[in-house]
LOFILO-470878 format. One record per atom (N, C-alpha, C): residue in one letter; chain; atom name; x, z, y. Coordinates in nm, 4 decimals, decimal comma. Each point is the difference from the previous one (the first is absolute). Layout:
! residues N
a_A_CA_X_Z_Y;
...
This chain:
! residues 114
l_A_N_-1,0697_-1,0101_-0,2392;
l_A_CA_-0,0270_0,0594_0,0223;
l_A_C_-0,0182_0,1370_0,0431;
i_A_N_0,0087_0,0377_-0,1692;
i_A_CA_-0,0258_0,1124_-0,0383;
i_A_C_0,1552_0,0793_0,0771;
v_A_N_0,1297_-0,0835_-0,0614;
v_A_CA_0,1559_0,0720_0,0533;
v_A_C_-0,0084_0,0282_0,1287;
c_A_N_-0,0795_-0,0853_0,1117;
c_A_CA_-0,0224_0,0370_0,1314;
c_A_C_-0,0688_0,1144_0,0483;
k_A_N_-0,1305_0,0186_-0,0558;
k_A_CA_-0,0552_0,1160_0,0318;
k_A_C_0,0832_0,1283_-0,0467;
e_A_N_0,0803_0,0122_-0,0745;
e_A_CA_0,0703_0,0744_-0,1238;
e_A_C_0,0619_0,0394_0,1626;
m_A_N_0,0870_-0,0594_0,0334;
m_A_CA_0,0891_0,0031_0,0997;
m_A_C_-0,0531_0,0480_0,1415;
q_A_N_-0,1210_-0,0042_0,0297;
q_A_CA_-0,0747_0,0896_0,1337;
q_A_C_-0,0035_0,0708_-0,0620;
k_A_N_-0,0765_0,0997_-0,1184;
k_A_CA_-0,0441_0,0649_-0,0472;
k_A_C_0,1569_0,1406_0,0490;
q_A_N_0,1071_-0,0836_-0,0592;
q_A_CA_0,1045_0,0485_-0,0209;
q_A_C_0,1019_0,0371_0,1525;
k_A_N_-0,0982_-0,0319_0,1086;
k_A_CA_0,0501_-0,0526_0,1499;
k_A_C_0,1167_-0,0068_-0,0268;
n_A_N_0,0762_-0,1111_-0,0497;
n_A_CA_0,1123_-0,0617_-0,0285;
n_A_C_0,0230_-0,1633_0,1278;
g_A_N_0,0175_0,0528_0,0981;
g_A_CA_-0,0781_-0,1342_0,1145;
g_A_C_0,1336_-0,1493_-0,0458;
e_A_N_0,0986_0,0015_-0,0242;
e_A_CA_0,0551_-0,1117_-0,0117;
e_A_C_-0,0150_-0,0288_-0,1285;
k_A_N_-0,0744_0,0375_-0,1120;
k_A_CA_-0,0115_-0,0682_-0,1136;
k_A_C_-0,1449_-0,0168_-0,0177;
f_A_N_-0,0653_0,0868_0,1199;
f_A_CA_-0,1468_-0,1001_-0,0111;
f_A_C_-0,0132_-0,0872_0,0517;
l_A_N_0,0914_0,0027_0,1141;
l_A_CA_0,0027_-0,1232_0,0978;
l_A_C_0,0329_-0,1630_-0,0524;
e_A_N_0,1083_0,0021_-0,0876;
e_A_CA_0,0333_-0,0065_-0,1332;
e_A_C_-0,0722_-0,0880_-0,0808;
y_A_N_-0,0674_0,0878_-0,0668;
y_A_CA_-0,1201_-0,0824_-0,0738;
y_A_C_-0,1340_-0,0873_0,0417;
a_A_N_0,0047_0,1051_0,1362;
a_A_CA_-0,1243_-0,0307_0,0646;
a_A_C_-0,0029_-0,1674_0,0766;
i_A_N_0,1437_-0,0555_0,0036;
i_A_CA_0,0306_-0,1290_0,0529;
i_A_C_-0,0130_-0,0384_-0,1611;
k_A_N_0,0633_0,0211_-0,0805;
k_A_CA_-0,0420_-0,1007_-0,1331;
k_A_C_-0,1379_-0,0452_-0,0331;
v_A_N_-0,0956_0,1512_0,0013;
v_A_CA_-0,1007_-0,0732_-0,0981;
v_A_C_-0,0748_-0,0476_0,1558;
q_A_N_-0,0018_-0,0355_0,1335;
q_A_CA_-0,0649_-0,0216_0,1113;
q_A_C_0,0131_-0,1260_-0,0797;
k_A_N_0,1520_-0,0615_0,0032;
k_A_CA_0,0551_-0,1621_-0,0017;
k_A_C_-0,0945_-0,0208_-0,1074;
s_A_N_0,0171_0,0653_-0,1522;
s_A_CA_-0,1398_-0,0684_-0,0986;
s_A_C_-0,1021_0,0109_0,0570;
n_A_N_0,0123_0,0933_0,0267;
n_A_CA_-0,2140_0,0135_0,0202;
n_A_C_-0,0546_-0,0131_0,1998;
s_A_N_0,0472_-0,0810_0,0331;
s_A_CA_-0,0079_-0,0095_0,1562;
s_A_C_-0,1322_0,0213_0,0180;
n_A_N_-0,0859_-0,0902_-0,0536;
n_A_CA_-0,1259_-0,0283_-0,0299;
n_A_C_-0,1140_0,1158_0,0676;
l_A_N_0,0666_0,0906_-0,1018;
l_A_CA_-0,1061_0,1129_-0,0491;
l_A_C_0,0636_0,1604_0,1346;
i_A_N_-0,1030_0,0500_0,0175;
i_A_CA_0,0077_0,0578_0,0873;
i_A_C_0,0934_0,1646_-0,0094;
e_A_N_-0,0047_0,0439_-0,0804;
e_A_CA_0,0659_0,1051_-0,0578;
e_A_C_0,1524_0,0115_-0,0203;
p_A_N_0,0234_-0,1311_-0,0245;
p_A_CA_0,1906_0,0102_0,0103;
p_A_C_0,0079_-0,0225_0,1977;
n_A_N_-0,0999_0,0162_0,0345;
n_A_CA_0,0853_-0,0673_0,1409;
n_A_C_-0,0478_0,1463_0,0687;
i_A_N_-0,0680_0,0742_-0,0310;
i_A_CA_-0,0308_0,1090_0,0452;
i_A_C_0,0844_0,0952_-0,0506;
l_A_N_0,0537_0,0073_-0,1100;
l_A_CA_0,1203_0,0629_-0,0808;
l_A_C_0,0916_-0,0771_0,0899;
l_A_N_0,1019_-0,1216_0,0664;
l_A_CA_0,0259_0,0160_0,0688;
l_A_C_0,0482_-0,0102_0,1260;
a_A_N_-0,1176_0,0212_0,0625;
a_A_CA_-0,0031_0,0382_0,1553;
a_A_C_0,0206_0,1950_-0,0623;
e_A_N_-0,0824_0,0447_-0,0246;
e_A_CA_0,0416_0,1496_-0,0211;
e_A_C_0,1846_0,0108_-0,0401;
a_A_N_0,0704_-0,0725_-0,0469;
a_A_CA_0,1118_-0,0041_-0,0641;
a_A_C_0,1045_-0,0519_0,1279;
y_A_N_-0,0459_-0,0768_0,0922;
y_A_CA_0,0327_-0,0037_0,0931;
y_A_C_0,0018_0,1275_0,1008;
a_A_N_-0,1197_0,0562_-0,0053;
a_A_CA_-0,0299_0,1264_0,1061;
a_A_C_0,0864_0,0700_-0,0574;
i_A_N_0,0191_0,0609_-0,1102;
i_A_CA_0,0376_0,1152_-0,0430;
i_A_C_0,1397_-0,0313_-0,0333;
n_A_N_0,1131_-0,1356_0,0071;
n_A_CA_0,1510_-0,0169_0,0360;
n_A_C_0,0353_-0,0242_0,2183;
k_A_N_-0,1522_0,0393_0,0675;
k_A_CA_0,0050_-0,0350_0,1469;
k_A_C_0,0294_-0,1403_0,0322;
k_A_N_-0,0401_-0,0812_-0,0883;
k_A_CA_0,0145_-0,1475_0,0147;
k_A_C_-0,1718_0,0163_0,0273;
y_A_N_-0,0341_0,0350_0,1490;
y_A_CA_-0,0996_-0,0347_0,0785;
y_A_C_-0,0396_-0,1577_0,0303;
p_A_N_0,0609_-0,0381_0,0448;
p_A_CA_-0,0628_-0,1319_0,0242;
p_A_C_-0,0249_-0,0723_-0,0751;
e_A_N_0,0751_-0,0514_-0,1619;
e_A_CA_-0,0659_-0,0003_-0,0791;
e_A_C_-0,0611_0,0551_-0,0718;
s_A_N_-0,0596_0,0995_-0,0128;
s_A_CA_-0,0525_0,1017_-0,0267;
s_A_C_-0,1671_-0,0921_0,0531;
i_A_N_-0,0088_0,0104_0,1439;
i_A_CA_-0,0947_-0,0580_0,0688;
i_A_C_-0,0188_-0,1281_0,0568;
e_A_N_0,0633_-0,1029_-0,0718;
e_A_CA_-0,0324_-0,1422_-0,0027;
e_A_C_-0,0727_0,0303_-0,1631;
v_A_N_0,0451_0,0165_-0,0881;
v_A_CA_-0,1206_-0,0017_-0,1570;
v_A_C_-0,0984_0,0531_0,0621;
y_A_N_-0,0445_0,0829_0,0744;
y_A_CA_-0,0888_0,0980_0,0019;
y_A_C_-0,0655_-0,1464_0,1076;
q_A_N_0,0471_-0,0511_0,0755;
q_A_CA_-0,0941_-0,0847_0,0828;
q_A_C_-0,0090_-0,1039_-0,0824;
k_A_N_0,0886_-0,0684_-0,0520;
k_A_CA_-0,0382_-0,0942_-0,0918;
k_A_C_-0,1419_0,0077_-0,0847;
l_A_N_0,0049_0,1024_-0,0925;
l_A_CA_-0,1037_0,0133_-0,0900;
l_A_C_-0,1159_0,0344_0,1084;
l_A_N_-0,0352_0,0538_0,1233;
l_A_CA_-0,0752_0,0143_0,1196;
l_A_C_-0,0805_-0,1461_-0,0118;
k_A_N_0,1418_-0,0569_0,0317;
k_A_CA_-0,0671_-0,1676_0,0566;
k_A_C_-0,0691_-0,0758_-0,1056;
e_A_N_-0,0004_0,0450_-0,1562;
e_A_CA_-0,0594_-0,0627_-0,0502;
e_A_C_-0,0989_0,0880_-0,0776;
k_A_N_-0,0139_0,1148_-0,0137;
k_A_CA_-0,0943_0,0756_0,0173;
k_A_C_-0,0323_0,1175_0,0842;
p_A_N_-0,0676_-0,0087_0,1243;
p_A_CA_-0,0364_0,0591_0,0458;
p_A_C_-0,0467_0,1274_0,0057;
t_A_N_-0,0560_0,0599_-0,1282;
t_A_CA_-0,0956_0,1051_-0,0039;
t_A_C_0,0820_0,0811_-0,1020;
q_A_N_0,1859_-0,0218_-0,0391;
q_A_CA_0,0272_0,0856_-0,1083;
q_A_C_0,0490_0,0880_0,0469;
w_A_N_-0,0399_0,0959_-0,0711;
w_A_CA_-0,0068_0,1962_0,0268;
w_A_C_0,0981_0,0270_-0,0191;
d_A_N_0,0987_-0,0097_-0,0829;
d_A_CA_0,1511_0,0426_-0,0231;
d_A_C_0,0894_-0,0540_0,1108;
a_A_N_0,0033_-0,1500_0,0236;
a_A_CA_0,0374_-0,0510_0,1017;
a_A_C_0,0189_0,0221_0,1727;
q_A_N_-0,1397_0,0800_-0,0180;
q_A_CA_-0,0862_0,0493_0,1152;
q_A_C_0,0769_0,0987_0,0348;
q_A_N_0,0128_0,1158_-0,0691;
q_A_CA_0,0287_0,1602_0,0268;
q_A_C_0,1438_-0,0442_-0,0033;
g_A_N_0,0689_-0,0887_-0,0422;
g_A_CA_0,1342_-0,0088_-0,0300;
g_A_C_0,0735_-0,0387_0,1606;
l_A_N_-0,0992_-0,0945_0,0510;
l_A_CA_0,0783_-0,1091_0,1006;
l_A_C_-0,0018_0,1591_0,0695;
g_A_N_-0,0992_0,0770_-0,0139;
g_A_CA_-0,0126_0,1398_0,1284;
g_A_C_0,1017_0,0740_-0,0639;
e_A_N_0,0365_0,0323_-0,1023;
e_A_CA_0,0511_0,1421_-0,0282;
e_A_C_0,1984_-0,0294_0,0516;
t_A_N_0,0040_-0,1750_-0,0375;
t_A_CA_0,1277_-0,0726_0,0442;
t_A_C_-0,0052_0,0514_0,1707;
m_A_N_-0,0999_-0,0435_0,0458;
m_A_CA_0,0600_0,0289_0,0941;
m_A_C_0,0755_0,1558_0,0708;
c_A_N_-0,1212_0,0585_-0,0848;
c_A_CA_0,0475_0,1786_0,0245;
c_A_C_0,1392_-0,0070_-0,0132;
l_A_N_0,0432_-0,0706_-0,0840;
l_A_CA_0,1676_0,0418_-0,1322;
l_A_C_0,0572_0,0031_0,1427;
q_A_N_-0,0124_-0,1321_0,0668;
q_A_CA_0,1088_-0,0780_0,0853;
q_A_C_0,0096_0,0978_0,1594;
g_A_N_-0,1783_0,0877_0,0131;
g_A_CA_0,0619_0,0990_0,0978;
g_A_C_-0,0690_-0,0694_0,1406;
k_A_N_-0,1017_-0,0697_-0,0235;
k_A_CA_-0,1273_-0,0929_0,0639;
k_A_C_-0,1306_0,0604_-0,0616;
k_A_N_0,0080_0,1297_0,0630;
k_A_CA_-0,0871_0,0676_-0,0412;
k_A_C_-0,1658_-0,0565_0,0896;
d_A_N_0,0829_-0,0311_0,1529;
d_A_CA_-0,1592_-0,0391_0,1091;
d_A_C_-0,0481_-0,1382_-0,0756;
e_A_N_0,0805_-0,0728_-0,0357;
e_A_CA_-0,0117_-0,1220_-0,0414;
e_A_C_-0,1087_-0,0276_-0,2136;
a_A_N_0,0694_0,1451_-0,0265;
a_A_CA_-0,0992_0,0186_-0,1118;
a_A_C_-0,1485_0,0297_0,0391;
v_A_N_-0,0270_0,1443_0,1068;
v_A_CA_-0,0975_-0,0262_-0,0084;
v_A_C_-0,1213_-0,1053_0,0556;
v_A_N_0,0847_-0,0539_0,0631;
v_A_CA_-0,1249_-0,1297_0,0772;
v_A_C_-0,0055_-0,1375_-0,1062;
y_A_N_0,0937_0,0073_-0,1187;
y_A_CA_-0,0126_-0,0804_-0,0700;
y_A_C_-0,1646_0,0782_-0,1012;
y_A_N_0,0327_0,1275_-0,0408;
y_A_CA_-0,1041_0,0586_-0,0787;
y_A_C_-0,1239_-0,0224_0,0607;
e_A_N_-0,0232_0,0867_0,1679;
e_A_CA_-0,0692_-0,0266_0,1027;
e_A_C_-0,0933_-0,1560_-0,0380;
n_A_N_0,0377_-0,1152_-0,0078;
n_A_CA_-0,0183_-0,1608_-0,0419;
n_A_C_-0,1085_0,0131_-0,0966;
l_A_N_0,1969_0,0211_-0,1310;
l_A_CA_-0,1365_0,0207_-0,0904;
l_A_C_-0,0706_0,0182_-0,0556;
l_A_N_-0,0666_0,1655_0,0807;
l_A_CA_-0,0986_0,0547_-0,0128;
l_A_C_-0,1353_-0,0964_0,0649;
v_A_N_-0,0075_-0,0684_0,0356;
v_A_CA_-0,1063_-0,1103_0,0367;
v_A_C_-0,0476_-0,0866_-0,1004;
t_A_N_0,1494_-0,0516_-0,0527;
t_A_CA_0,0093_-0,1023_-0,0801;
t_A_C_-0,1036_0,0719_-0,1617;
l_A_N_0,0477_0,1210_-0,0472;
l_A_CA_-0,0437_0,0153_-0,1098;
l_A_C_-0,1451_0,0507_-0,0064;
k_A_N_-0,0323_-0,0490_-0,1417;
k_A_CA_-0,1075_0,0381_-0,0264;
k_A_C_-0,0270_0,1258_-0,1129;
s_A_N_0,0888_0,0535_-0,0190;
s_A_CA_-0,0399_0,1166_-0,1156;
s_A_C_-0,0084_0,1130_0,0917;
e_A_N_-0,0592_0,0475_0,0074;
e_A_CA_0,0175_0,1630_0,0491;
e_A_C_0,1099_0,1149_-0,0954;
r_A_N_0,0496_-0,0472_-0,1048;
r_A_CA_0,1316_0,0895_-0,0232;
r_A_C_0,0834_-0,0572_0,0376;
k_A_N_-0,0076_-0,1080_0,0126;
k_A_CA_0,1482_-0,0280_0,0717;
k_A_C_0,0149_0,0139_0,1583;
k_A_N_-0,1203_-0,0005_0,0219;
k_A_CA_-0,0412_0,0029_0,1813;
k_A_C_0,0979_0,1891_-0,0259;
d_A_N_-0,0814_0,0894_-0,0405;
d_A_CA_0,0210_0,1456_-0,0105;
d_A_C_0,1790_0,0019_-0,0545;
t_A_N_0,0435_-0,0366_-0,0831;
t_A_CA_0,1477_-0,0499_-0,0219;
t_A_C_0,0412_-0,0400_0,1644;
i_A_N_0,0208_-0,0462_0,0211;
i_A_CA_0,0585_-0,0773_0,0953;
i_A_C_-0,0288_0,0934_0,1387;
r_A_N_-0,1473_0,0335_0,0367;
r_A_CA_0,0017_0,0965_0,1421;
r_A_C_0,0415_0,2103_-0,0630;
k_A_N_0,0843_0,0034_-0,1236;
k_A_CA_0,0612_0,1059_-0,0467;
k_A_C_0,1401_-0,0265_0,0527;
r_A_N_0,0429_-0,1043_-0,0217;
r_A_CA_0,1051_-0,0951_-0,0071;
r_A_C_0,0897_0,0513_0,1600;
i_A_N_-0,1212_-0,1244_0,1286;
i_A_CA_-0,0244_0,0771_0,0853;
i_A_C_0,0375_0,0654_0,0813;
k_A_N_-0,1089_0,1120_-0,0699;
k_A_CA_0,0780_0,1439_0,0793;
k_A_C_0,0771_0,0399_-0,0806;
e_A_N_0,0518_0,0593_-0,0695;
e_A_CA_0,1854_-0,0169_-0,0650;
e_A_C_0,0983_-0,0463_0,1244;
l_A_N_-0,0446_-0,0985_0,0424;
l_A_CA_0,1124_-0,0857_0,0267;
l_A_C_-0,0077_0,0163_0,1598;
l_A_N_-0,1382_0,0780_0,1174;
l_A_CA_0,0213_0,0095_0,0539;
l_A_C_-0,0054_0,1924_0,1016;
n_A_N_0,0337_0,0642_-0,1665;
n_A_CA_0,0066_0,1216_-0,0007;
n_A_C_0,1729_0,0136_-0,0271;
k_A_N_0,0798_-0,1313_-0,0248;
k_A_CA_0,1361_0,0572_0,0220;
k_A_C_0,0703_0,0455_0,1003;
């Protein structure tokens, strides 16, 4: 897990993905390795795989904040800005935390101003 995070920091996309797959396989029931895997897929422009990991996490735990944000950001990376805005707007309805709502509102505003 530590080596995987180091590859992420160094922005070494291929190595990050390689380590993320290994870490996730040995810790598939934990959230953090799955988030790292989804991020590694996104960094390597494997967006469908990234979205699949985020959706699996959200199916198991719909309130998982990192997965909620990651799913929206992956949509943006794919160029699906409108879809991301709709996703974020729907997310606002379900969030309870005002701090998280503020974060999502800012992101929506950024996307609409692009």
